[in-house]
C-alpha positions in Angstrom: -10.2 1.1 21.7 -13.1 3.4 22.6 -15.4 3.6 25.7 -19.0 4.3 25.2 -19.8 4.9 28.9 -16.7 6.4 30.5 -18.6 7.4 33.7 -19.1 3.7 34.5 -15.4 3.3 34.2 -14.7 6.1 36.6 -17.2 4.7 39.1 -15.6 1.3 38.7 -12.2 2.7 39.3 -13.3 4.4 42.5 -14.9 1.3 43.8 -11.8 -0.7 43.0 -9.6 1.8 44.6 -11.7 1.6 47.8 -11.5 -2.2 47.8 -7.7 -2.1 47.4 -7.3 0.3 50.2 -9.6 -1.8 52.3 -7.7 -4.9 51.5 -4.4 -3.3 52.4 -5.7 -1.9 55.7 -7.2 -5.3 56.6 -4.0 -7.1 55.8 -2.0 -4.5 57.9 -4.4 -4.9 60.8 -4.0 -8.7 60.7 -0.3 -8.4 60.8 -0.4 -6.1 63.8 -2.9 -8.4 65.5 -0.6 -11.4 65.0 2.4 -9.5 66.2 0.5 -8.5 69.4 -0.4 -12.2 69.9 3.3 -13.1 69.7 3.1 -14.7 66.3 6.3 -13.5 64.6 7.7 -14.5 61.2 6.4 -17.6 59.4 5.9 -18.2 55.8 2.4 -17.0 55.4 1.3 -17.1 51.8 0.3 -13.9 50.0 -3.5 -13.7 49.5 -3.3 -14.3 45.7 -7.0 -15.2 45.6 -7.9 -11.7 46.9 -5.8 -10.0 44.3 -7.2 -12.1 41.5 -10.7 -11.2 42.7 -9.8 -7.5 42.7 -8.4 -7.9 39.1 -11.6 -9.5 38.1 -13.6 -6.5 39.5 -11.3 -4.1 37.6 -11.9 -6.0 34.3 -15.7 -6.1 35.0 -15.7 -2.3 35.5 -14.1 -2.0 32.0 -16.8 -4.3 30.5 -19.6 -2.3 32.0 -18.2 0.9 30.5 -18.8 -0.6 27.0 -15.4 -1.0 25.4 -15.3 -1.2 21.6 -12.6 -1.6 19.0 -12.7 0.1 15.6 -12.4 -2.6 13.0 -11.9 -1.8 9.2 -14.7 -3.5 7.2 -14.8 -3.7 3.4 -18.1 -3.3 1.7 -19.6 -2.4 -1.7 -20.6 1.2 -1.6 -20.9 4.4 -3.6 -23.0 5.2 -6.6 -24.0 3.1 -9.6 -25.7 4.6 -12.7 -27.4 2.0 -14.9 -27.4 3.4 -18.5 -29.8 1.6 -20.8 -29.8 2.0 -24.6 -33.4 2.6 -25.7 -32.7 3.3 -29.4 -34.7 1.7 -32.2 -32.1 -1.1 -32.6 -32.9 -2.4 -29.2 -36.2 -3.6 -30.5 -34.3 -6.4 -32.4 -35.3 -9.9 -31.4 -32.0 -11.7 -31.8 -32.1 -11.8 -27.9 -35.6 -13.0 -26.9 -38.1 -11.4 -26.5 -36.2 -8.3 -27.5 -32.9 -6.7 -26.8 -34.5 -4.0 -24.6 -36.8 -6.4 -22.8 -33.8 -8.7 -22.0 -31.7 -5.7 -20.9 -34.4 -4.4 -18.6 -34.7 -7.8 -17.0 -31.0 -8.1 -16.5 -30.7 -4.4 -15.2 -33.6 -5.1 -12.7 -31.8 -8.2 -11.5 -28.6 -6.2 -11.1 -30.5 -3.7 -8.9 -31.9 -6.5 -6.7 -28.4 -7.9 -6.2 -26.9 -4.6 -4.8 -26.6 -3.9 -1.1 -28.4 -1.0 0.6 -25.0 0.9 0.8 -25.1 1.5 -3.0 -27.0 4.4 -4.4 -28.5 3.6 -7.8 -29.6 5.9 -10.6 -31.0 5.2 -14.1 -30.2 6.9 -17.4 -32.1 6.2 -20.6 -30.2 7.1 -23.8 -30.9 7.3 -27.5 -29.8 10.2 -29.7 -29.8 12.2 -26.4 -30.0 10.9 -22.8 -32.2 11.5 -19.9 -31.8 10.8 -16.2 -35.0 8.9 -15.3 -34.0 8.3 -11.7 -31.5 10.2 -9.6 -29.0 8.1 -7.6 -30.8 7.0 -4.4 -30.6 4.2 -1.8 -34.3 3.5 -2.6 -33.7 0.7 -5.1 -37.5 0.3 -5.8 -37.4 3.6 -7.5 -34.6 2.5 -9.8 -36.4 -0.8 -10.6 -39.6 1.2 -11.4 -37.6 3.5 -13.7 -36.1 0.5 -15.6 -39.5 -1.0 -16.0 -40.8 2.2 -17.7 -38.2 2.3 -20.4 -39.4 2.1 -24.1 -37.8 2.1 -27.4 -37.4 5.4 -29.2 -34.9 7.2 -31.5 -31.2 6.8 -32.5 -28.1 6.2 -30.3 -25.5 8.4 -28.8 -23.0 6.6 -26.5 -21.3 10.0 -25.7 -24.6 11.3 -24.4 -25.1 8.2 -22.3 -21.8 8.6 -20.6 -22.0 12.4 -20.1 -25.5 12.2 -18.7 -24.4 9.5 -16.3 -21.5 11.6 -15.2 -23.9 14.5 -14.6 -26.0 12.3 -12.4 -22.9 11.2 -10.4 -21.5 14.7 -9.9 -24.8 16.6 -9.6 -23.9 19.1 -12.3 -24.2 19.3 -16.1 -21.2 17.7 -17.8 -20.3 18.5 -21.4 -17.3 18.2 -23.7 -15.8 21.5 -24.9 -16.3 22.5 -28.5 -12.5 22.0 -29.0 -12.9 18.4 -27.5 -11.5 19.4 -24.1 -12.4 17.2 -21.1 -14.0 18.9 -18.1 -12.4 18.6 -14.6 -15.0 16.8 -12.6 -12.9 16.0 -9.5 -12.4 12.4 -8.3 -15.4 10.1 -8.0 -13.6 6.7 -7.4 -16.6 5.1 -5.7 -18.9 5.6 -8.7 -19.6 3.1 -11.5 -21.6 3.3 -14.8 -23.1 0.0 -16.0 -24.0 0.6 -19.6 -26.4 -1.8 -21.4 -26.3 -1.4 -25.2 -25.8 -3.1 -28.5 -22.9 -0.8 -29.2 -24.5 0.9 -32.2 -23.5 4.6 -32.2 -24.9 7.3 -34.4 -22.9 10.0 -32.7 -19.3 11.0 -33.2 -16.7 8.4 -32.3 -14.4 11.3 -31.1 -17.2 12.5 -28.8 -17.6 9.0 -27.4 -13.8 8.7 -26.8 -13.8 12.1 -25.1 -16.7 11.2 -22.9 -15.0 8.0 -21.8 -11.8 9.9 -21.1 -13.8 12.3 -18.9 -15.0 9.3 -16.9 -11.5 7.9 -16.7 -10.1 11.2 -15.5 -12.8 11.4 -12.7 -12.0 7.8 -11.6 -15.4 6.5 -12.8 -15.3 2.9 -14.1 -17.7 2.0 -17.0 -18.8 -1.6 -17.1 -20.3 -2.3 -20.6 -22.8 -5.0 -21.3 -23.3 -6.0 -24.9 -26.9 -6.8 -25.7 -27.4 -8.6 -29.0 -25.6 -11.0 -31.3 -22.8 -10.6 -33.9 -25.2 -12.1 -36.5 -27.7 -9.4 -35.7 -31.3 -8.9 -36.8 -33.4 -6.5 -38.8 -35.7 -3.9 -37.3 -38.3 -1.6 -39.0 -37.8 2.1 -38.5 -40.2 4.6 -40.2 -41.1 2.0 -42.8 -37.5 1.0 -43.5 -35.9 -2.4 -42.6 -32.5 -1.9 -41.1 -29.9 -4.5 -40.3 -28.4 -4.2 -36.8 -25.7 -6.2 -35.0 -23.8 -6.1 -31.8 -20.7 -3.9 -31.9 -18.5 -5.4 -29.2 -15.4 -3.4 -30.2 -16.9 0.0 -29.4 -18.2 -1.3 -26.0 -14.8 -2.9 -25.2 -13.0 0.3 -26.0 -15.2 2.3 -23.7 -14.7 -0.1 -20.8 -11.0 -0.3 -21.3 -10.6 3.5 -21.4 -12.1 3.8 -18.0 -10.5 0.7 -16.4 -13.7 -1.3 -16.5 -14.6 -4.5 -18.3 -16.8 -5.6 -21.2 -19.4 -8.2 -20.5 -20.8 -10.2 -23.4 -24.5 -11.1 -23.1 -25.6 -12.7 -26.3 -28.7 -14.4 -24.9 -31.2 -14.1 -22.1 -29.5 -16.7 -19.9 -26.2 -14.7 -19.9 -28.1 -11.4 -19.2 -29.9 -13.0 -16.3 -26.5 -13.7 -14.7 -24.8 -10.5 -15.5 -25.2 -9.2 -11.9 -22.8 -11.8 -10.7 -20.1 -10.9 -13.2 -19.9 -7.2 -12.5 -17.8 -6.4 -9.4 -18.3 -3.1 -7.7 -15.2 -1.5 -6.1 -15.0 -2.0 -2.4 -14.6 0.8 0.1 -13.4 0.5 3.7 -15.1 2.0 6.7 -14.5 1.6 10.4 -17.1 -0.4 12.3 -17.2 -0.6 16.1 -16.8 -4.1 17.5 -18.2 -4.4 21.0 -15.7 -6.0 23.4 -17.9 -6.0 26.6 -18.6 -9.8 26.2 -14.9 -10.7 26.1 -14.1 -8.5 29.0 -17.0 -9.9 31.0 -15.8 -13.5 30.3 -12.3 -12.6 31.4 -13.6 -10.9 34.6 -15.7 -14.0 35.5 -12.6 -16.2 35.0 -10.5 -14.0 37.3 -13.3 -13.9 39.9 -13.7 -17.7 39.8 -9.9 -18.2 40.1 -9.7 -15.8 43.0 -12.7 -17.4 44.9 -11.2 -20.9 44.4 -7.8 -19.9 45.7 -9.3 -18.1 48.7 -11.4 -21.2 49.6 -8.4 -23.5 49.3 -6.3 -21.2 51.4 -8.7 -20.3 54.2 -11.7 -22.5 53.8 -13.8 -19.3 53.3 -14.8 -17.4 50.2 -14.1 -14.0 52.0 
């Protein structure tokens, strides 16, 4: 337990000490006066009411000093990077009105659902990746960055993960030429939420290495599959290309990091994706004021003391 105003406690202790001394002196004088009057012995009851009143004053002094207990409270906190696939395949319309439009709507809903204790950043990825909004507690900036996303280019899931890790750690993250994974330290309160159809034009080994880097740093990747297994055709540079959801790749990425894959084959499922992704909880100590409880206890003691004094003497004091 902590005290916010210790000087009030010191002052209360001094006043209480003075009252106790005064009560003892008064009681001693009464005994001497009775002895002088020839009243000896007897079974005079102890002034319990007085001592209850003094106890009430002592508890009231503690209440005025502002006692508080430190209580552990769980809350969602840390950093979330929303990585959105903006490759050409995301223009497919097997999810209405398009994969990217549906993903943007779901990502914006996810941002709205997060508490202020979560910093949110946004990464747009295609063949490369770009951090469009650094992690911040200002969620309106993240929502605006998501709204600006447009389709362009191919897909590199490795670039998406590495750029997201760069945004989390605040330094450029890259896989070594020999495939070695960099030591990023531990970022257990960070999560990457990756929206994609799973199509990957990059190296599968690079994607695996990037996911391993995230896993080593304690960063979970929650993947959201946007599209359908039946797929759709998109036109790129005059060519019509068939594209379908690759759930296996997205599932592997999530499992590598201890996260989960979330299928979202239609707009309705995407709208509810915020409720299916659970951020890790952190614990912090929150002060719990106890002045009210101490005050109530003090009033009860004072009331009991006054009642006993009235019943014993017919007087309050």
